[in-house]
C-alpha positions in Angstrom: 0.0 0.0 0.0 1.5 3.4 -1.0 2.5 5.7 1.9 -0.2 8.3 0.9 -2.9 5.6 1.0 -1.8 4.4 4.4 -1.9 7.9 5.8 -5.4 8.4 4.4 -6.6 5.2 5.9 -5.0 6.1 9.3 -6.7 9.6 9.2 -10.0 8.0 8.4 -9.7 5.5 11.2 -8.7 8.3 13.6 -11.7 10.3 12.7 -14.0 7.4 13.2 -12.5 6.8 16.6 -13.1 10.4 17.7 -9.5 11.5 17.3 -8.5 14.8 15.7 -5.2 15.3 14.0 -3.7 18.8 13.4 -0.6 20.9 13.6 -0.4 20.4 17.3 -0.7 16.7 17.2 -3.4 14.2 18.2 -6.3 15.0 20.6 -8.2 12.3 22.3 -12.0 12.1 22.6 -13.1 13.4 26.0 -15.6 12.1 28.6 -18.8 14.1 29.2 -17.0 15.6 32.3 -14.0 16.7 30.2 -11.2 14.2 31.0 -9.3 12.4 28.1 -11.2 9.2 27.3 -9.0 6.1 27.6 -11.8 3.8 28.3 -11.9 0.4 26.7 -10.4 -3.1 26.7 -6.6 -3.5 26.0 -4.1 -6.3 25.8 -0.3 -6.6 26.0 -0.1 -10.0 24.3 2.1 -8.5 21.5 4.7 -7.6 24.0 5.3 -11.3 25.1 8.9 -12.4 24.9 10.5 -8.9 25.4 13.2 -9.1 28.0 13.3 -6.5 30.8 17.0 -5.8 30.3 19.0 -5.2 27.1 20.1 -8.6 25.6 23.8 -9.3 25.6 23.9 -9.5 21.8 22.8 -5.8 21.7 25.5 -4.6 24.0 26.4 -0.9 23.4 23.1 -0.1 21.7 20.3 2.1 22.9 16.7 1.4 22.2 16.8 4.2 19.5 19.7 2.4 17.8 17.7 -0.8 17.2 16.7 -0.9 13.5 13.4 -2.4 12.2 15.5 -5.2 10.7 17.2 -5.8 14.1 13.8 -6.0 15.8 12.3 -8.3 13.2 15.2 -10.7 13.7 14.7 -10.7 17.5 10.9 -11.2 17.1 11.4 -14.3 14.9 13.8 -15.8 17.5 11.4 -15.0 20.4 8.5 -16.6 18.6 10.5 -19.8 18.0 11.5 -19.9 21.7 7.9 -19.3 22.8 6.6 -22.2 20.6 9.3 -24.5 22.1 8.4 -23.4 25.6 4.7 -24.0 24.9 5.3 -27.7 24.4 6.2 -28.2 28.0 4.6 -25.4 30.0 4.0 -26.7 33.5 6.6 -29.4 33.1 10.1 -30.0 31.7 11.6 -31.5 28.5 12.1 -34.7 30.6 8.7 -34.6 32.1 6.4 -33.3 29.3 3.0 -32.6 30.8 1.3 -32.2 27.4 0.7 -28.5 28.0 -2.0 -28.1 25.3 -2.4 -26.9 21.7 -0.7 -23.7 20.7 -4.0 -21.8 20.2 -4.4 -21.8 24.0 -1.5 -19.3 24.3 -2.0 -15.6 23.8 1.8 -15.2 23.7 2.3 -16.9 20.4 3.2 -14.8 17.3 3.7 -11.6 19.2 4.5 -8.4 17.3 6.9 -6.8 19.8 7.2 -3.0 19.9 10.7 -2.9 21.2 13.9 -4.8 21.8 13.9 -4.6 25.6 11.7 -2.9 28.2 14.1 -0.7 30.3 14.4 2.8 28.8 16.1 4.4 31.8 19.1 4.0 32.4 19.9 4.2 28.7 22.1 1.1 28.9 18.9 -0.9 29.4 20.2 -2.5 32.6 18.5 -2.6 36.0 20.4 -0.4 38.5 22.5 -2.2 41.1 20.9 -3.5 44.3 21.7 -1.8 47.6 23.4 -3.8 50.4 20.1 -3.5 52.3 18.2 -5.1 49.4 20.7 -7.9 49.2 20.3 -8.6 52.9 16.5 -8.5 52.6 16.6 -11.0 49.6 18.9 -13.3 51.6 16.4 -13.3 54.5 13.5 -14.2 52.2 15.6 -17.0 50.6 16.4 -18.3 54.1 12.8 -18.2 55.1 11.9 -20.4 52.1 14.7 -22.8 52.9 16.2 -22.6 49.5 12.9 -22.7 47.6 11.6 -20.1 45.2 8.0 -20.1 46.3 6.9 -21.1 42.8 8.5 -24.1 41.2 10.8 -25.2 44.0 9.8 -26.2 47.6 9.7 -27.2 50.3 6.0 -26.5 50.5 4.8 -27.2 54.0 1.9 -24.7 54.1 0.2 -22.2 51.7 2.4 -19.5 53.1 5.5 -21.2 51.5 4.1 -20.3 48.0 4.2 -16.8 46.5 0.8 -14.9 46.3 0.6 -15.4 42.6 0.5 -19.2 42.9 -2.0 -18.8 45.7 -4.3 -16.8 43.3 -4.1 -13.8 45.6 -2.3 -11.2 43.5 0.4 -10.7 40.8 1.2 -7.3 42.4 2.5 -4.4 40.4 3.9 -4.4 37.8 3.3 -8.1 37.6 -0.4 -7.5 36.7 0.7 -5.5 33.7 3.3 -8.0 32.4 2.4 -10.3 29.5 1.9 -14.0 30.3 0.8 -17.0 28.3 -2.8 -16.0 28.7 -5.0 -13.5 30.7 -3.3 -10.4 29.2 -6.5 -8.3 28.9 -7.3 -5.1 30.8 -10.4 -2.9 31.2 -10.0 0.9 31.8 -13.2 2.5 33.1 -13.6 6.1 34.0 -16.1 8.2 36.1 -15.9 11.7 37.4 -12.9 11.8 39.7 -11.9 8.2 39.3 -10.2 5.7 36.9 -10.6 1.9 37.5 -8.3 -0.6 35.9 -9.5 -4.2 36.0 -7.1 -7.1 35.3 -8.2 -10.4 33.6 -5.6 -12.5 35.5 -6.5 -12.8 39.2 -9.4 -10.3 38.5 -8.1 -7.5 40.7 -9.4 -4.0 40.2 -7.6 -0.8 41.1 -9.8 2.1 41.9 -7.7 5.3 41.5 -8.9 8.7 42.7 -8.0 11.7 40.6 -8.7 14.5 43.1 -5.1 14.7 44.5 -6.2 13.5 48.0 -3.4 12.4 50.2 -2.3 8.8 50.4 -3.5 6.5 53.2 -1.5 6.2 56.4 2.1 4.9 55.8 1.3 2.2 58.4 -1.1 0.5 55.9 0.4 -1.6 53.1 -1.4 -3.3 50.2 -0.5 -5.9 47.7 -1.3 -3.4 44.8 -0.2 -0.4 46.8 -2.2 2.8 47.3 -2.7 4.7 44.1 -3.4 8.4 43.3 -3.8 9.7 39.7 -3.9 12.9 37.8 -3.8 14.1 34.1 -0.8 15.7 32.4 -2.3 16.7 29.1 -3.8 13.5 27.6 -1.5 11.3 29.8 -2.8 9.5 32.8 -0.2 9.6 35.6 -0.5 7.3 38.6 1.6 7.5 41.7 1.5 4.4 44.0 3.0 3.9 47.4 2.4 1.7 50.5 3.3 -1.7 48.9 3.5 -4.9 50.9 6.9 -6.4 50.6 5.6 -9.9 49.8 4.2 -8.7 46.5 6.6 -5.7 45.7 8.5 -6.2 42.4 12.1 -7.3 42.4 12.3 -7.6 46.2 11.6 -3.9 46.7 10.9 -2.6 50.1 7.8 -1.1 51.7 9.2 2.3 50.8 8.8 1.7 47.0 7.1 4.5 45.0 6.1 3.9 41.4 5.0 6.4 38.7 2.9 5.0 35.9 2.1 6.8 32.7 -0.7 5.8 30.3 0.1 7.8 27.1 -2.1 7.4 24.0 0.1 7.5 20.9 -2.3 6.7 18.2 -5.9 5.3 17.9 -6.1 2.0 19.8 -2.5 2.1 21.2 -1.4 3.3 24.6 2.2 3.6 25.7 2.5 2.4 29.3 5.6 3.0 31.5 6.5 2.6 35.1 9.2 4.3 37.1 10.6 2.7 40.3 11.9 4.8 43.0 13.2 3.0 46.1 16.6 4.0 47.5 16.3 1.1 50.0 16.4 -1.3 47.0 18.1 0.2 43.9 21.0 2.6 43.5 18.9 5.0 41.4 15.4 5.2 40.0 14.7 3.3 36.7 11.9 3.1 34.1 10.6 0.4 31.8 7.6 0.2 29.5 5.5 -1.6 26.9 2.5 -1.0 24.7 -1.2 -1.8 25.3 -3.4 -2.2 22.2 -7.1 -2.4 21.9 -8.4 -5.9 22.4 -11.0 -7.6 20.2 -12.2 -9.8 23.0 -13.6 -9.0 26.4 -12.1 -10.1 29.7 -12.7 -13.7 30.5 -13.4 -15.4 33.8 -10.2 -16.2 35.8 -11.6 -19.0 38.0 -8.7 -19.1 40.5 -8.8 -18.8 44.3 -6.6 -19.8 47.2 -8.5 -22.9 48.0 -8.4 -24.4 44.6 -7.4 -27.9 43.7 -3.9 -27.0 42.5 -2.8 -25.7 45.9 -4.2 -28.6 47.7 -2.5 -31.0 45.3 0.9 -29.3 45.6 0.8 -29.7 49.4 -0.5 -33.2 49.4 2.0 -34.3 46.8 4.8 -32.8 48.9 3.6 -34.9 51.9 3.4 -38.0 49.7 6.9 -37.4 48.4 8.3 -37.0 52.0 6.5 -40.2 53.1 8.0 -42.2 50.2 11.5 -40.8 50.9 11.2 -41.8 54.6 10.7 -45.5 53.6 7.8 -45.9 55.9 
């Protein structure tokens, strides 16, 4: 399709979506009360396979240095790796669980928007951990007796497993990260509030926009305490008061995050998150991905802490111990 034709089609689509395009750029449709209208269902499935940090083979490059040809090559490699992984999801190559047909996985054939996720620092690497963070991580490791709380035990009680396995929460930014399925999100707005509903684990964040103060620093939540405001057409959300059990990367309860939901063209929102926690990292850092309009609604995520999976994990561990004892 010639460039002129593509531009004409894009402008027509923008007009139909309520966007205007002029010398000063794009203007979103607005809600009846005047806020930019971001409402709708989105997915991040096309971002599956993007590493958080810059891959070793791209050492010395910045995100802006990656050419379309570079990205196309990376995407082909990631798709092949995802298909191979899909054959044994939930098991190993030695213990193939028959994970199911490829069409079950939303992460297949992703069209990545970038080579890696971290945009700041410019080298694409996560800042160094502080000594305090290293000690905190060692204490968590010791409390799990060498296990990871996910694949590796011991699993003596539900508390030995991470909240995600227990169907409690994926935390933040876990709830925004692409997985093999459940990558859909609803954004709903009302005067003074924005709500974000996540398909996986079915959590909903209700975010006030009136610049009210955060709750007491003595209260901590798995998804933190969020407050939002608008900067032009960009939704900015500051979140504090995280619980350490669900904070990303072993962050402390002092973690503060800044999210930005920036519409870049009809049906596409650039999402980013900045982490600021001097108790964990040597400096603040930022990563991001794209959300695109989804064609399907959110589906039921029928998972709860008392499900059969958790019961079977614990009972299987007891059976394994009994067999090992020779009794």
